[in-house]
Structure formats: structure tokens, C-alpha cells
N, C-alpha and C positions, 0 to 999 in steps of 0.2 A: 503493500499500500503505500500509496509516496506523500509524501509528509502533507501537502496542501488537503486529500483526503482523510487522512487522518487526523489532522484541525477538525477538519467539518464534522466528523465522525466522534471525535471528544465533547467537542461545544452541543453536536443532539445529543447526548446524552444528560449534559449540563439541563437542559431547558425539562419544565415541569412536563407531565403530561393532563393535557386536555384533549378532549375528543376532537375534533375536526367538524367543520362545515359538513365535509361529506360523509362520513360517517354518525353527525346525527340524524339524520334520515335512518340507519337502520340501527340504531342500536336506543337502548329509553338511555334514559336520564338518569345519572349516575349521582345522589345527593354528596359522593362521597368528596368530590373534585370541590364542590361547597364547602365543605367541613374543612377540606387543608388551606384553601385559599385563604376562609379565613380566619384560623389558626392565623396561617403565614403571615396576615396580613395585623392584627393583634400585635403581634410578637413585633413586627415592624416596628409598630407603631410603639410598639413600650421602650421597645430599646434609641427610640430619638430621643425621649425626653430623659432629665435630669436627674433625676429621688432628691436631689438634698435641694434644686433650685424651683422645684414644683410639685413638692411632695400627694399636693391635691389630686393633679393631674395624674401623677407618676403611677398613685393607687387607684385611681377610675382603669387607666389602662392595664395595670396588674391583673383586677376583678374580671375584665372583659378578657386575656390572655390564658385566664383559667375557665373563664366559660365557654369558651370555645375550644381549649383545650376538653372539654367535659363533653360537649356538644362532638367532636370526632371522634371519640373512644366510643359512644353510642352510633352513631350511623355506622352501618355495614355496606359496603362495597357491590352492588348490582351487578357490575359488568367484570369483564378481566381489564378494560382501561381503568379501573375504579381499582381495581386489587391492585394494578400495576402499581399506580398511582400512590398508592396507601403503604405497598413496597418498597415503594421511592421512598417516603417520606421517612418508613422506620430507619431505613438503612443511613441515609441523611442526619439520623438527630438519635439515633440506637444512645452514645453514649450521656448526651443530656437533657433529655425529654422524661417525666415521668410519667408520662402515660404509654410507652412502646413495649412494656410487656403487654400490659393488653389489649393493645393495637395487635400486637404476634401474636394473642389471641383470635384474636376478631378474622382476621387473616387465615390461621390456620384451620379454621370452621367455613368459614365460605370461599375459599378455594377449590374442594372438593365439592361441592353445589354450585360452583357457576362452570369449570369442567368436565364436570360429570361423574367425575372419579371418587372413588370411594375412601376415606381418612385410611390411615392405615393404622 
């Protein structure tokens, strides 16, 4: 693989997984995409706030992070694309996200249903 193709492949793997307009008509909406996006947005917002200079705004943003994290744990993917997005989220956040063990359980329970295979 030449360097330009390798760079493109690496760049594509860094992109978030979202259904495209062409796949949206053939696959149902998956609420996991919204849950992941909401959590990422809430976390990014929290990271922009200085807790010392704006404690009230920081506390409100922290509540939003925990609420969106709880919502993420409560949502199960309903498509393989959604399961892939959840797996990617787990890999990216496994070391520092309090909910990753619960998300791994959700994924391990959901994947056999989505693929039609039996759990081992």
C-alpha cells in the first residue's frame, strides 16, 4: 500500500461511524448514534469549562455528562452499524470511562441478536 493510501485508510478509521444517506433508507435509525454523539458533545463541552473560574457552569456540564453517560448505557444498538459505533466508542474510551464494562455487556448481548448467531 503506498503512503497516500495508507494515510487515507488511517484517516478513515479515525472518523466516527454514522449511517450515510444511501444506507439510511435501507436500515432503521439506531438510537445509539444519538446517544454516543450526545455523550461526546457533553464531554467536549465540559472540557472547555474552567472549574475554578466558573464552578456553576462546570457543575451543570458535569451533570449533563453523567446524564448522557447513563443514557448511553441504557440504549442498545439495533443495527450492526450501531454495534460497530459502540465497539469503537468502547475501544477509544476503555481506560477512562466508568461505563465501559456495562457497554461491553450490552454489546456482547446485542451482537448475537444482530448477527443471528448464538452466544458462546
